matplotlib code that plots the C-alpha trace (Angstrom):
import matplotlib.pyplot as plt

x = [-10.9, -9.2, -5.5, -4.3, -6.1, -4.4, -1.0, -1.6, -2.8, 0.3, 2.7, 0.9, 1.2, 4.9, 5.6, 3.8, 5.7, 9.1, 8.1, 7.0, 10.2, 12.5, 10.5, 11.2, 13.9, 15.0, 15.7, 17.9, 19.6, 20.6, 21.9, 23.9, 25.3, 26.3, 27.9, 29.8, 31.6, 33.9, 34.4, 35.7, 37.8, 39.3, 40.1, 41.6, 43.8, 44.9, 45.9, 47.5, 49.4, 50.7, 53.1, 55.1, 52.2, 54.3, 55.9, 52.7, 51.0, 50.1, 46.4, 46.9, 49.4, 47.0, 44.2, 46.5, 47.9, 44.5, 41.4, 39.1, 40.0, 38.2, 34.9, 36.0, 37.3, 34.2, 31.9, 33.9, 33.7, 30.0, 28.9, 29.2, 27.2, 26.2, 24.4, 22.5, 21.5, 20.0, 18.4, 17.0, 15.4, 13.7, 12.6, 11.4, 9.3, 7.5, 4.4, 4.9, 5.3, 2.0, 0.3, 1.6, 0.4, -3.0, -2.7, -2.4, -6.2, -6.8, -4.2, -6.1, -9.4, -8.0, -8.6, -4.9, -5.2, -2.8, -0.4, 0.1, 0.6, 3.2, 5.1, 5.0, 6.5, 9.3, 10.1, 10.2, 12.6, 14.6, 15.1, 16.7, 19.0, 20.6, 20.4, 22.4, 25.6, 25.3, 25.5, 28.7, 30.3, 29.4, 30.6, 33.7, 34.5, 34.1, 36.2, 38.9, 38.9, 39.2, 41.9, 44.0, 45.4, 43.3, 44.8, 44.6, 43.2, 45.5, 43.4, 44.0, 45.7, 48.2, 46.8, 45.8, 42.5, 41.7, 39.9, 36.6, 36.6, 37.5, 34.4, 32.2, 33.6, 32.8, 29.2, 29.1, 30.3, 27.5, 25.0, 26.5, 26.0, 22.4, 21.6, 23.4, 21.0, 17.8, 17.7, 17.9, 15.1, 12.9, 13.7, 12.9, 9.6, 8.6, 9.5, 7.6, 4.4, 4.7, 4.4, 2.9, 6.0, 8.4, 11.4, 11.1, 11.0, 14.0, 16.0, 15.2, 16.2, 19.6, 20.2, 19.5, 22.0, 24.7, 24.0, 24.5, 27.9, 28.9, 27.9, 29.8, 33.0, 32.8, 34.8, 32.8, 29.8, 31.6, 29.0, 26.4, 28.3, 27.1, 23.5, 24.0, 22.5, 25.8, 28.1, 28.5, 28.4, 32.2, 32.4, 32.3, 36.1, 36.0, 34.9, 38.4, 40.0, 40.9, 38.6, 35.9, 34.6, 30.9, 30.2, 30.5, 27.8, 25.6, 26.2, 25.3, 22.1, 21.0, 21.5, 19.6, 16.8, 16.4, 15.9, 13.5, 11.4, 11.4, 10.8, 8.6, 6.4, 6.4, 5.5, 2.7, 1.3, 1.4, 0.2, -2.7, -4.1, -3.4, -6.3, -5.2, -8.7, -9.7]
y = [-16.9, -15.5, -16.2, -12.6, -12.9, -16.3, -14.8, -11.9, -14.3, -16.4, -13.4, -12.2, -15.5, -15.7, -12.2, -13.0, -16.3, -14.6, -11.7, -14.2, -16.2, -13.2, -11.8, -14.8, -14.5, -18.1, -17.1, -14.2, -16.3, -18.9, -16.2, -14.6, -18.0, -18.6, -15.1, -16.0, -18.8, -16.5, -14.2, -17.1, -18.4, -15.0, -14.4, -17.9, -17.6, -14.1, -15.4, -18.5, -16.8, -14.0, -11.4, -14.0, -15.5, -16.3, -19.2, -20.9, -23.7, -22.8, -22.7, -20.2, -18.2, -17.9, -16.5, -14.3, -12.9, -12.0, -11.4, -12.4, -16.0, -15.9, -16.0, -18.9, -20.9, -20.2, -21.4, -24.7, -25.1, -24.3, -26.7, -30.1, -29.2, -25.6, -24.9, -28.3, -27.8, -24.4, -25.4, -28.5, -26.4, -24.0, -26.8, -29.1, -26.4, -25.5, -27.7, -29.5, -26.1, -24.9, -28.2, -28.2, -24.6, -25.4, -22.7, -25.1, -25.6, -21.9, -21.5, -24.1, -22.3, -19.6, -20.1, -20.5, -24.3, -26.9, -27.0, -23.3, -23.3, -26.1, -24.1, -20.9, -22.9, -24.2, -20.9, -19.3, -21.9, -21.5, -17.8, -18.8, -21.2, -18.2, -15.9, -18.3, -18.6, -14.9, -14.2, -16.3, -14.5, -11.0, -11.7, -13.3, -10.4, -7.9, -10.0, -10.3, -6.6, -5.9, -8.4, -9.0, -7.2, -7.5, -7.6, -9.5, -13.0, -15.9, -18.6, -22.4, -22.2, -19.7, -16.7, -13.5, -11.6, -8.1, -7.6, -6.7, -10.0, -11.8, -10.4, -11.4, -14.9, -15.0, -14.0, -16.7, -19.2, -18.1, -18.6, -22.0, -23.1, -21.7, -23.9, -26.8, -26.6, -26.6, -30.4, -30.6, -28.1, -30.3, -33.3, -31.3, -30.1, -33.7, -34.9, -32.0, -33.2, -36.6, -35.3, -32.7, -32.6, -29.9, -31.0, -34.5, -33.2, -30.9, -33.7, -36.2, -33.7, -33.0, -36.8, -37.4, -34.7, -36.2, -39.7, -38.5, -37.0, -40.2, -42.4, -40.0, -40.8, -44.6, -45.7, -48.9, -46.8, -44.8, -45.7, -44.1, -40.9, -38.8, -39.3, -38.4, -35.2, -33.8, -35.0, -31.6, -29.4, -28.8, -28.1, -24.4, -24.4, -24.8, -21.2, -20.3, -21.6, -19.6, -19.8, -20.9, -24.4, -23.4, -26.9, -27.9, -25.2, -26.8, -30.3, -29.1, -27.4, -30.5, -32.7, -30.4, -30.0, -33.8, -33.8, -30.9, -32.7, -36.1, -34.9, -32.1, -34.6, -36.8, -33.8, -32.9, -36.4, -36.6, -33.0, -33.1, -36.3, -35.6, -34.9, -31.8, -30.5, -33.2]
z = [-70.9, -74.0, -74.9, -73.9, -70.6, -70.0, -70.7, -68.4, -65.7, -66.2, -66.0, -62.9, -61.2, -62.2, -60.9, -57.6, -57.3, -57.7, -55.4, -52.7, -53.1, -52.7, -49.8, -47.7, -45.1, -45.9, -49.5, -48.5, -45.7, -48.4, -50.7, -47.9, -47.0, -50.6, -50.7, -47.6, -49.4, -51.5, -48.5, -46.5, -49.4, -50.0, -46.3, -45.9, -48.9, -47.9, -44.5, -45.9, -48.7, -46.5, -47.9, -49.8, -51.8, -54.8, -52.9, -52.1, -54.0, -57.6, -56.8, -53.9, -56.0, -58.9, -56.7, -54.6, -57.9, -59.3, -57.3, -60.1, -59.5, -56.1, -57.9, -60.0, -57.1, -55.0, -57.8, -58.1, -54.3, -54.1, -56.9, -55.1, -52.0, -51.3, -54.5, -54.7, -51.1, -51.7, -55.0, -53.3, -50.6, -53.1, -55.6, -52.9, -51.4, -54.6, -54.3, -51.0, -49.2, -50.5, -49.6, -46.1, -45.5, -47.0, -49.7, -52.6, -52.8, -53.0, -55.8, -57.7, -57.3, -59.6, -63.3, -64.0, -64.0, -62.7, -65.7, -65.7, -61.9, -62.3, -64.9, -62.8, -59.8, -62.0, -63.5, -60.0, -58.8, -62.0, -61.3, -58.0, -60.0, -61.6, -58.6, -56.5, -58.6, -59.4, -55.6, -55.4, -58.4, -57.2, -53.7, -55.1, -57.3, -54.5, -52.2, -54.8, -55.4, -51.7, -50.8, -53.9, -56.9, -60.1, -63.6, -66.9, -66.4, -67.3, -69.0, -68.8, -72.2, -70.8, -72.8, -71.0, -71.5, -70.2, -66.9, -68.7, -70.7, -67.5, -65.8, -68.7, -68.5, -64.8, -65.7, -68.4, -65.8, -63.4, -66.3, -67.0, -63.4, -63.4, -66.4, -64.8, -61.8, -63.9, -64.1, -60.3, -60.1, -62.3, -60.1, -57.0, -58.5, -59.2, -55.7, -54.3, -56.0, -54.2, -50.7, -48.4, -46.3, -47.8, -45.6, -47.0, -50.6, -49.9, -48.3, -51.1, -53.8, -52.1, -51.6, -55.3, -56.2, -53.9, -55.2, -58.8, -57.9, -56.1, -59.1, -61.3, -59.5, -60.0, -63.0, -63.2, -64.2, -66.9, -69.5, -67.3, -66.6, -69.6, -68.5, -64.8, -63.6, -62.3, -65.0, -66.6, -63.5, -63.4, -67.1, -66.4, -66.4, -70.2, -70.4, -69.2, -72.4, -75.5, -77.3, -74.8, -75.4, -75.9, -76.9, -73.3, -72.5, -75.2, -73.9, -70.4, -71.6, -73.6, -70.6, -68.3, -70.9, -70.9, -67.2, -67.3, -70.0, -68.3, -64.7, -65.8, -67.5, -64.4, -62.3, -64.7, -64.6, -60.8, -60.2, -62.6, -61.2, -57.5, -55.2, -53.3, -52.6, -50.2]

ax = plt.figure().add_subplot(projection="3d")
ax.plot(x, y, z, "-o")
ax.set_aspect("equal")
plt.show()
């Protein structure tokens, strides 16, 4: 098969993978559940703040004073559990789901080859990594517009930026979180190659994400923190500084790239030697 034919086959497989992923009711159920987080946050703060929102805690007052902060608060709330949970479900299902349904052997009959199939599975899950935080941001923005006034965004430094720039920073934060979840996706992909039980792969991926966050809170393991999967997850708030600390974005990307390379190699080694046709 010529190189152009291989590229076309790879793109066709990727398009098919993304189409199948977003046709599943489970995928949309998870996106709707994520979108419900900012709705619940906005409604709860609206009820708690009442007509005299300026007298509430600073956190509530800041959100009640500018609806754009609903998206920010929702992203921060979703990172520790909700996002890893949904990412773990998608990543853990990549290979194990096909194996459990008996469709993996048919995929391998195609001339795509195991390495290309593995890359396609990762890229499909990676698309969900960016769709998930985007769902939170979009729902948070719409909720904020509906429930609270919207105006210039006050940054952590005390400076204000126009609404348009505030929206762009929200999108940048969603992209930051999407990148931050790529390492977890690679971990889930590797775990998925170890079993034919997708539920087990999903659960193991989520447990690893939670374990990383627990270890990240132990001061005795401070030297280990920069290498933990979740260490840079909450660095998205640095995009609310003036100027934004893009170095945090770069550090996050490098950390996740390391996990993608290491666990991608482990997944490759396991998948290319695994007997799935028996």
